[in-house]
N, C-alpha and C positions, 0 to 999 in steps of 0.2 A: 746786171739789173736795177731799176725803177722803182721806186717806189712812188705814190703819185695822188699829193693830198688832195682834198677839198678844188681847195684853190688854184690848182691845176684843170683840173678835172671843168672845174667855174670856168676857165679860159675855153676850154676850144670843145666841149659840146655846146650843139646846138641842138633844140628840137627838132630841125629839123635833119643835123646827121643823126641823131636818134634812132628818127622816125624811119631811116634808110637804113644802119644799119640791122635795126630791128628788122628792116620787112624783108630783108635775106634771110636774117639767122631763120625766121620760119617758114622762106622757104627751100633753104636748104634743109630743114626736116619734116617737112613734105615729100621732097626730092630723098629722100634717106641719108645724104648725104650730113645727119647730124643726128647725135644724141642725148639724152638729157636719165641723170639716175632720182628713183625717187627720193624728196623733199622730205627730209626731220629735222624734228627737234629734241632736243634733249631737256630736261628742267631737275632744279638742286631745291626745293624749298628752303626761302628766307623769311625772315622777318624783318617785316616794312618798322619795328622799334629800332631794328640796329641801324636807319640812318639817317636817323633825327629828325627836325623838325622842314626838312627840305623832299620829304616823301611825299606823293598826295596824298592827303587825306582819305581815311575812308575807304584806301586801299587791300584791298584782299583778295585774290590770293598773292603769293607772291611768291615769283623762280628765275630764279638764272634760269636763261635760256642760251642754248647753244645751237645755233643753225645751222645744215649744210643746203647750199644747192649746188649739182653740178653738173656739166655739159660740155661737149662738144660737137667742134666744126673742121671737120678736114678738110675741106679749100679754105679757110683761112689756118690751119694749121692751130688750129689752138686750143687747146683744155681748159676749163675755166671750175675755180671750185668760187665759191662766194659761203664767206665766212660769219657767221653775227653771232655776239658775246657780249647780248645783256642782261637786261636786269626788268622786268617786266609782272605790273600790274592790274586789276583792272576796279576800276569807280565806275559808280553811278555818279551822272549826269545831268541834268531836266530830265528824271526819270527813265534814261536811258545807258545803258551798259559801254565802258568803253575801255579797251584794251592802252593800257598808255605803256611807253617806254621811260623809265628813269632814270641817270646816270649816275652811275654807282661807284664812282670814285672821288675825291676828298675837294677834285675842283671840277667835277659834272663834265665828266668828256662821259663817249662812248666808243667801242672797240664795235668795228666792220669794215672787214677786208675784201676785195676778190683778188684770186689766188691765179696768175694767167701764167698758162703753161704753153713754154713749144712743142706740140707733140710730136715734131721730126725729132728733136734730140732730147727731148725730156726736162731742160732746164723749165725752172720759173727762170719768167719775163720777170716781171712787173706781179708788187701789189698796191692796189687802188684803196682810196676809200670811195665806200661804198655809196656814202650818202646822198650827196647829188647828183648819183649816176642812177640812185635807185628811184630816185621819182619821177625820171625821164624813161627809164626801162619800166615801167608799171602806165606811164601814161603815156606814153609812145607805142605800147602794142593796146590800150585802148582807143587808142588814135586809126590805127593800122583796122581796129571793129565798124570802128565809122566809116570809113574810107571803102571798106569793100561790103558791108551790110550795111549803111543806112542808106534811105531813098536819095538818090543824088539831086534833090532840090533839098536838101533838107537843110535850113537855116537857123534853128530855134536849136540852143542847147540848155536842158537843164544840168547845173553842177551841185549835186549835193555833198555839202562838204566847205571848208573851206580853208583848209590847212595843210602841211608842206605837201601831199599831192594835191593834195586841188590844184594849187600853184600849177605847175606841170601844164596839169589836164587842161586849163583852157588855152596852153603855147603850141600842146600839140594838137589840138583838136583843129588853130586854125593853121596850121598846113598843111591840112588834108582836105579843112572843109571852106569854103566862103562864109562863114555863118554872119547874123545878121546881129545875134542877141545870147546872150547868157544871163539864163535866168539862174539864181544862186540861194542857195537860204542854211545858215547857220542856225541853229537853237541858243549858240551863246550868245550874247542881244551887245551891239556894236559890231560882229565878226562879218558879217554880208556886207555892212555899207563899206567895212575898213577894204575888207577882200575886193569891192568893185571899184572904189578907191585909184586902189596898187594896182592892180593887172588892168584894167582897161586898154590903158594905151598902150603895155608891152602886148600884150593878143592883139593890141587893132580892130577891137570888137566894143560895142557897149556889155556893158557888164550891169546887168537891173538883181535889184534885193524884193526877190518872194517874196511874201507873207506867211508862205508854209511849202512843206514837203508838197503835197497834194498841187499846188497854185503854181510850181517849178515847172513841173509832168506835166500837171494838164495843161502846159503852152510849147512844149518840147519833141522835135521831129528825136533830138537823140535825148538819152537823158545817161547819167555817167555819178555815181555814188565814188565818193571817195572819202569815206571817214574812218575811222578806228574803233566799229561798232562791231561787235561780233552777235550781230544781230541784227531783222530787217528793217530798216527807214523806208523803204520800200514797196507799195504793199502790192500785187498782183495787180488787184479792181482799179488800181488808179488808169493801169494804160491801155492803149487803144492800139488799134492797126496802126500800118506805118513808122512805129517808130521802131528804135531800137536800143536798149540797152545794155549796158553793163560797169561793168564798179572793180574797185579792188579787192572785194570780196567777192564771193556766191553770197555768203548771209547778206548781205546785205538788200536782196532783192529775194522776198520769200519764197519757197517753192512754188505759189501757186503759180506763182510772175514768171517764175524759167515755165511754168508751164504751157502756159500762156502762151509763151512764142511759137511760132510754123518753122522755124528755122534758130537751133542754137551751135554755136560751133564753139571751139574748148583751141585754146594755143599749145598742149600736148592728151595723153593721155592715160589713163592710171590716178586711183586714188589721188592725196589731199595729202594732209601733214603725215606725216608715222608722226605720233607723239609715244616716246619714252622719258616716263619720268618718276623720281623716289616717291614710291608712298603709291603710286597710281596714276596713269592718266587722268583718270573721272576729277580729279581735283579741277582743272584747267577747265575752263569754263565755256570753250567753244568746242572739249574735244567731243566726238559725238553726232555734233549736230549739224554738222555738212549734211550735205542734198547729196551726196555720189555715192552708187553703188546703193543708194534707198528704192523700193519700190513706189512708181510714179510714173509721173508717163510721161517722163523722159526715158530712153532706155541710152544713159553713161556711157557708154562702155564704145558707144557707135555714132559719138558724136564727129559729124565731120570737124579736123581739122582746120584755123585761118590759113595755114601754108595751102591746105589744099585748096579752100576756095582762091586763094591766089598765084594758082596755076591753072584753075581751068580744071581741080580734077573734082568738085563739087561747085552747084551751082550759083551757091550764098543762094541769098535776097534775088523771087521772079516775079514779086510785081509789088507794086506801092501799098496794097494792101496789111502783107504781111509784116505780123509783128516779130523783129527778129532780134538774139541776141550773143554777147559773147559772154564766155565765162573763162576768165579772164585767171590763168595756172599762174604763177609762178615759177619758172625752172632755169636751170643754169645755162642753156642756149642761150637767154635771153642777157645778162649775162655775160655770157662769149662773147657774143657780137658787139655790146655799146664797148666794152671792154677793151676786148680788139680795135678799137675806132679812133680812143680814146690814148688808147696806148702809139698809135701808130703818128696821132697828132704831136701826141708830146716829144714823142723820136725825131719826125721834121721839125719841131718847133723846140729843142729842146730844154723844153720844162721835166720837172719831176726830181725826183735827189738820185744819183746816182751809189751805187753801194758796188761794191768787189761780186762777182759774180762766185769766185772759190768759194764765198762765207755759206756758200748755196747747196755746194757739190759736194759730194767728197770720194774718193780715190778708190778705185777702183780695188784694189787690198784688202778698205775694207764693207767689202759687198759680196756676199760670197756666188 
């Protein structure tokens, strides 16, 4: 059994490899060869005062959050559960609400793992740090949305956000599109400039600082939001025919924006997060704000899967004038696909820490 840390993942996982693994995972879902379970989170209220001066100023509410995303891909003989054990709080920055993950241990560490199981034998194959893998799981899926739903001549990308997720977005979009430039915007002074300097060369594309979200969106063929905001940062009225839009969270685009789209695909069917909180889920700022299932101009339960578009089961974009979107949902299939890819490469290259498999298996005399 392998323990694979972020450093090992970083050695083997490339943007192109992530996109290819995710593409096959979503194809398998559309073909009926993969399945996912509902994503859920369990919240325990905590007090910011318990964490001292290192805690973000003004954070409220604060919870310990246990997250689970499970999926299986039959052709890979893989079943996967991605689990996070996090502290999450909410702060106001530049007039907007932001969700912030806080390192809870005295040495400022996080706990997030991908558990990879062999579906032939039932045994645990690997536990993989989820940090580096996670950002490519999200960005790689968004890139697949652009590959199949953006115009063929799309050349300019708007990127709203400059954090951890945004870094992988420019790298993965460059895998599927030959971009002329990326218009980037962050409300935090200096972040956009620093991002442009750092990532233009690795992405192989000119990154230009936009003065506002609106300016970035106006210039773009592909609009990608990558923020930690549990509320809209892009307005539907800013979108125009011919664009493609997606983001880390559905709430980053207002409901009117999703309703304006001529075609909206999704990565999986079913609702969003299931939240279970001590004291009631109503204490969670984004709870109840999700658009899925609410009356609107979209039939949420009938959206085509991205995988359906990939295999020809849905036509996707049929005109350069259409406004298209990808409602990107997290699911265990994405972690299973990338996790299996990382595990195989680590095995081939002798990376990871080997732990006796018997530590994770029980003798049959203990199992009824």
